[in-house]
C-alpha positions as CSV (number, residue, x, y, z in Angstrom):
1,M,-47.8,17.5,-60.5
2,T,-44.6,16.7,-62.4
3,T,-43.2,19.9,-63.9
4,L,-40.2,20.6,-66.1
5,P,-37.3,23.0,-65.4
6,S,-38.1,26.6,-66.0
7,E,-36.0,26.8,-69.2
8,S,-38.5,24.4,-70.9
9,P,-41.1,26.1,-73.1
10,S,-43.7,23.8,-71.6
11,A,-42.9,24.5,-67.9
12,S,-45.8,25.7,-65.8
13,T,-45.1,26.2,-62.1
14,S,-41.5,25.8,-60.9
15,S,-39.7,22.5,-60.8
16,T,-39.4,20.6,-57.6
17,P,-35.8,19.7,-56.7
18,S,-35.2,17.2,-53.9
19,S,-33.9,20.0,-51.6
20,P,-35.3,23.3,-52.7
21,P,-33.2,26.3,-51.6
22,I,-34.6,28.3,-48.7
23,I,-34.1,32.0,-48.4
24,N,-32.3,32.6,-45.1
25,Y,-33.2,36.1,-43.9
26,D,-30.7,35.6,-41.0
27,T,-27.7,35.9,-43.3
28,D,-25.4,38.8,-42.6
29,G,-27.5,40.0,-39.8
30,Y,-30.4,41.1,-42.1
31,D,-33.4,42.5,-40.3
32,Y,-36.5,42.3,-42.5
33,R,-38.2,45.1,-40.5
34,S,-35.9,47.6,-42.2
35,Y,-37.4,46.7,-45.6
36,W,-40.7,48.3,-44.5
37,N,-39.1,51.7,-43.8
38,G,-40.7,54.2,-46.2
39,R,-43.3,51.6,-47.5
40,S,-46.4,52.9,-45.7
41,Y,-48.4,52.9,-49.0
42,E,-47.7,49.2,-49.7
43,N,-48.4,48.2,-46.1
44,W,-51.7,50.1,-46.2
45,A,-52.7,48.6,-49.6
46,E,-52.2,45.1,-48.3
47,R,-53.8,45.6,-45.0
48,R,-56.9,47.0,-46.8
49,V,-57.4,43.8,-48.7
50,I,-56.7,41.6,-45.8
51,R,-59.2,43.3,-43.6
52,R,-61.9,43.3,-46.2
53,W,-61.3,39.6,-47.0
54,L,-61.3,38.5,-43.4
55,A,-64.4,40.5,-42.6
56,H,-66.3,38.2,-45.0
57,Q,-65.1,35.0,-43.4
58,P,-67.2,33.1,-40.8
59,P,-65.8,33.1,-37.2
60,I,-62.2,31.9,-37.2
61,D,-60.8,29.8,-34.4
62,W,-57.3,29.0,-35.8
63,L,-55.4,31.0,-38.5
64,V,-51.9,30.4,-39.8
65,D,-49.7,33.0,-41.3
66,L,-47.4,31.1,-43.6
67,G,-44.1,32.9,-44.1
68,G,-45.3,35.7,-41.9
69,G,-41.9,37.3,-41.2
70,F,-41.7,39.4,-38.0
71,G,-45.6,39.3,-37.5
72,R,-46.3,42.5,-39.3
73,N,-50.0,41.5,-39.9
74,I,-50.6,39.5,-36.7
75,P,-52.2,42.4,-34.8
76,L,-54.7,42.7,-37.7
77,Y,-55.3,38.9,-37.8
78,L,-56.1,38.9,-34.0
79,Q,-59.1,41.2,-34.7
80,Y,-60.8,38.3,-36.6
81,A,-59.2,35.0,-35.3
82,H,-59.0,33.6,-31.8
83,H,-55.7,31.8,-32.2
84,V,-52.9,32.8,-34.7
85,V,-49.8,30.8,-35.6
86,L,-46.8,32.6,-37.2
87,A,-44.7,30.2,-39.2
88,D,-41.5,31.5,-40.6
89,Y,-38.0,30.2,-41.4
90,S,-36.0,33.1,-39.9
91,W,-34.9,33.1,-36.2
92,T,-34.5,36.8,-36.5
93,N,-38.0,37.4,-37.7
94,L,-39.4,35.1,-35.0
95,T,-37.3,36.7,-32.3
96,N,-38.5,40.2,-33.3
97,A,-42.1,38.9,-33.4
98,A,-41.7,37.4,-29.9
99,S,-40.4,40.8,-28.5
100,T,-43.5,42.6,-29.6
101,L,-46.3,40.1,-29.9
102,L,-45.6,37.9,-26.9
103,A,-44.8,40.9,-24.7
104,N,-48.5,41.8,-24.8
105,P,-50.3,39.9,-22.1
106,A,-53.6,39.9,-24.2
107,N,-51.8,37.6,-26.7
108,S,-51.0,34.9,-24.2
109,G,-52.5,31.6,-25.4
110,R,-53.5,33.2,-28.7
111,V,-50.3,33.7,-30.5
112,F,-47.8,30.9,-31.3
113,L,-44.4,31.2,-33.0
114,L,-42.8,28.3,-35.0
115,R,-39.7,28.1,-37.1
116,V,-40.9,26.2,-40.1
117,N,-39.7,25.1,-43.6
118,L,-42.8,25.7,-45.8
119,Y,-41.9,22.5,-47.9
120,H,-42.2,20.4,-44.8
121,T,-44.5,21.8,-42.2
122,P,-45.3,20.3,-38.8
123,F,-49.1,20.9,-39.3
124,R,-51.7,18.1,-39.5
125,D,-54.0,18.1,-42.4
126,A,-56.7,20.9,-42.0
127,A,-55.0,22.1,-38.9
128,F,-56.3,25.6,-39.5
129,D,-59.6,27.2,-40.5
130,V,-57.8,30.0,-42.6
131,G,-54.4,30.4,-44.0
132,M,-52.6,33.6,-45.2
133,T,-49.6,33.6,-47.5
134,V,-48.4,37.3,-48.2
135,R,-45.1,38.1,-49.9
136,V,-43.9,34.6,-49.8
137,L,-44.5,32.8,-53.1
138,H,-41.7,34.7,-54.9
139,H,-39.2,32.9,-52.7
140,L,-40.6,29.4,-53.2
141,I,-38.9,28.0,-56.2
142,A,-40.5,24.6,-56.0
143,T,-43.9,26.2,-56.3
144,D,-46.1,23.1,-56.9
145,A,-44.6,21.4,-53.8
146,A,-45.0,24.5,-51.7
147,L,-48.7,25.1,-52.7
148,A,-49.5,21.5,-52.0
149,E,-47.9,21.5,-48.6
150,M,-49.2,24.9,-47.4
151,G,-52.7,24.1,-48.7
152,R,-52.7,20.7,-47.0
153,A,-52.8,22.4,-43.6
154,I,-55.7,24.8,-44.3
155,G,-59.2,23.6,-43.9
156,S,-61.4,25.9,-45.9
157,A,-60.2,29.4,-46.8
158,W,-56.9,30.8,-48.0
159,L,-55.7,34.2,-49.1
160,L,-52.7,33.9,-51.4
161,D,-50.6,36.7,-52.8
162,V,-49.3,35.8,-56.2
163,P,-46.4,37.8,-57.8
164,S,-47.5,38.2,-61.5
165,R,-45.0,38.3,-64.3
166,H,-47.6,39.9,-66.6
167,H,-48.5,42.9,-64.7
168,L,-49.0,46.3,-66.4
169,L,-45.6,47.9,-65.5
170,A,-43.6,44.8,-66.6
171,Q,-45.3,44.8,-70.0
172,A,-44.6,48.6,-70.3
173,R,-41.0,48.0,-69.6
174,L,-40.8,45.4,-72.3
175,L,-42.3,47.8,-74.8
176,A,-39.9,50.5,-73.7
177,H,-37.0,48.4,-74.5
178,G,-38.4,47.4,-77.9
179,K,-39.6,44.0,-76.9
180,R,-42.9,42.3,-77.3
181,P,-45.2,41.8,-74.3
182,S,-44.7,38.4,-72.6
183,Y,-48.4,37.4,-72.3
184,G,-47.7,34.3,-74.3
185,D,-44.9,33.1,-72.0
186,H,-46.3,31.0,-69.3
187,R,-43.0,30.0,-67.6
188,P,-42.0,31.2,-64.2
189,L,-39.7,34.2,-64.4
190,D,-36.8,34.2,-62.0
191,I,-35.1,37.7,-61.7
192,G,-33.1,36.7,-58.6
193,T,-29.9,34.7,-58.1
194,P,-29.4,30.9,-57.6
195,E,-28.9,31.7,-53.8
196,E,-31.8,34.1,-53.6
197,P,-34.5,33.2,-56.2
198,Y,-37.2,35.8,-56.9
199,M,-40.0,34.3,-58.9
200,S,-43.0,35.8,-60.7
201,Y,-45.7,33.7,-62.3
202,D,-48.4,33.4,-64.9
203,L,-51.5,33.8,-62.8
204,G,-53.5,31.4,-64.9
205,V,-51.0,28.6,-64.4
206,I,-51.0,29.1,-60.6
207,R,-54.8,29.0,-60.6
208,Q,-54.8,25.7,-62.6
209,E,-52.4,24.1,-60.1
210,L,-54.6,25.2,-57.3
211,T,-57.6,23.8,-59.0
212,R,-55.8,20.5,-59.4
213,L,-55.2,20.6,-55.6
214,G,-58.9,20.9,-54.9
215,W,-59.1,24.7,-54.4
216,S,-61.6,27.0,-56.1
217,S,-60.1,30.5,-56.7
218,R,-61.3,34.0,-57.4
219,L,-59.4,37.2,-57.9
220,V,-59.8,39.3,-54.8
221,A,-57.6,42.3,-55.6
222,S,-54.8,43.8,-57.6
223,V,-52.4,45.2,-54.9
224,A,-49.7,47.9,-54.8
225,N,-50.8,49.1,-58.3
226,F,-48.6,52.2,-57.8
227,R,-45.6,50.6,-56.1
228,R,-42.7,52.9,-55.7
229,W,-44.7,56.0,-56.6
230,E,-42.7,57.9,-53.9
231,R,-39.7,57.5,-56.2
232,V,-41.4,59.2,-59.1
233,V,-43.1,62.1,-57.4
234,P,-40.9,64.8,-56.0
235,R,-40.9,64.9,-52.2
236,P,-42.4,68.3,-51.9
237,A,-45.4,67.3,-54.0
238,Q,-46.0,63.9,-52.2
239,P,-48.4,65.3,-49.5
240,L,-50.6,66.5,-52.3
241,A,-50.2,63.4,-54.3
242,R,-50.8,60.9,-51.5
243,P,-54.6,61.0,-51.3
244,I,-54.8,60.8,-55.0
245,V,-52.6,57.7,-55.2
246,Y,-54.4,56.1,-52.3
247,G,-57.7,56.8,-53.9
248,A,-56.6,55.4,-57.2
249,E,-55.3,52.2,-55.3
250,V,-58.7,51.7,-54.1
251,V,-60.1,51.7,-57.6
252,G,-57.2,49.8,-59.0
253,Q,-57.6,47.0,-56.5
254,Q,-60.9,46.2,-58.2
255,V,-60.6,47.1,-61.8
256,G,-56.9,45.9,-62.0
257,R,-57.7,42.3,-61.0
258,G,-55.7,39.9,-63.1
259,W,-53.7,42.5,-65.1
260,W,-52.6,45.7,-63.5
261,G,-50.6,45.4,-60.2
262,P,-47.5,43.2,-59.5
263,S,-49.3,41.4,-56.7
264,Q,-52.6,39.6,-57.6
265,W,-54.4,38.2,-54.6
266,L,-56.5,35.1,-54.8
267,G,-59.2,34.1,-52.4
268,L,-59.3,30.3,-52.2
269,T,-61.9,28.0,-50.9
270,R,-62.7,24.4,-50.7
271,P,-65.2,22.1,-48.9
272,R,-64.3,22.4,-45.3
273,A,-61.9,19.7,-44.3
274,T,-61.9,18.3,-40.8
275,L,-58.9,18.1,-38.5
276,A,-58.3,14.6,-37.2
277,A,-56.9,15.9,-34.0
278,V,-55.1,13.4,-31.7
279,A,-54.5,14.0,-28.0
280,P,-50.8,14.8,-27.6
281,Q,-48.6,12.3,-25.9
282,G,-46.7,13.2,-22.7
283,D,-47.2,16.5,-21.0
284,A,-47.3,19.6,-23.3
285,P,-46.3,22.8,-21.5
286,E,-49.2,25.1,-20.8
287,E,-48.2,27.6,-23.5
288,W,-48.4,24.9,-26.2
289,R,-51.3,22.9,-24.9
290,A,-53.9,24.4,-27.2
291,L,-51.7,24.1,-30.4
292,A,-50.2,20.6,-29.6
293,P,-53.1,18.5,-31.1
294,R,-52.7,20.3,-34.5
295,L,-48.9,19.3,-34.8
296,W,-47.0,16.3,-35.9
297,C,-43.4,15.6,-37.0
298,P,-42.5,17.5,-40.2
299,S,-40.3,14.8,-41.3
300,C,-42.4,11.6,-41.0
301,H,-45.8,12.8,-39.9
302,S,-45.7,10.7,-36.7
303,E,-47.0,11.6,-33.3
304,L,-45.1,14.0,-31.1
305,T,-44.3,13.2,-27.5
306,W,-44.2,16.4,-25.3
307,S,-42.2,17.3,-22.3
308,A,-41.0,20.5,-20.7
309,A,-37.9,20.5,-23.0
310,G,-40.2,20.4,-26.1
311,P,-41.7,18.0,-28.5
312,R,-40.0,14.8,-29.8
313,C,-41.1,12.5,-32.6
314,A,-42.2,9.2,-31.2
315,A,-41.1,7.4,-34.4
316,C,-38.0,9.0,-35.8
317,Q,-36.8,10.2,-32.4
318,R,-36.1,13.8,-33.7
319,D,-36.0,16.5,-30.9
320,F,-37.4,19.9,-31.8
321,E,-35.8,22.7,-29.8
322,Q,-37.9,25.1,-27.8
323,R,-36.2,28.4,-27.2
324,D,-37.6,31.8,-26.0
325,H,-41.2,30.7,-26.7
326,I,-40.4,29.6,-30.2
327,I,-40.3,25.9,-31.4
328,D,-37.8,25.0,-34.2
329,F,-39.5,22.5,-36.5
330,V,-36.9,22.9,-39.3
331,V,-35.4,19.4,-40.1
332,S,-31.7,19.8,-41.2
């Protein structure tokens, strides 16, 4: 899909520059885990939707968490999937994930950590049965390219968190400032900076693009409908308010689909695609042997040759570093 820059009135999803900017969570020693301090409500709201959606999926062999950060949701995924791959750009996130997830012997051979650019992933077509993309899309400025690349790796089912620009609170803010609601504006809205974009979208436009890519979509839930409620309710009253807010969130996740909350979650399906797995060349280390047939070079999509040092592209001769049980598939 060819799209126009976001300034254009006819723009739909975000434009696709040749080198889309990547948010680097490793800058200035940032630790994403700190973001979740005091956000138990949002974490609970998201996990409730994830659990209910996964419970309705057929048995899952391979699941990929695209942009999964430090693995916050991996323990939940492991209740439903036999193998889980965490793909993230941040070394800090992945190192933190390794210190918790890989320290558990029960996760040996089940959890895999990869450093990945979501615009150029090392995954073969339909490498995974199920994909999860939570709190990621707002950082992917070249949305059409990102959706195509992430979706390419998913065989049949995908849970996608879409930041909506037309949610209820956003429209209320416009009215409070004497402005008209923005429902007629279908362009992506960037409230971030050139270095750190923070996008929100017209939900209908995102669904149209996903349809073009072969996915059928349904609204699963409106999530975090009372985000930041703790800032409004005085601290002494929060223990009394908490069960009311949580109960209202349960209702809002259903009745608010498409209009209420800032995060609108889509359940995506398509006819099951089949992975054309190829036996890996060389001798893949034991810890990577199960995943290796699902990987290829993120740059040229050629075969990988494996050794104890890590994988190497047989065509373009790129080496991909293996460090502390993490493989770096980001091409500089």
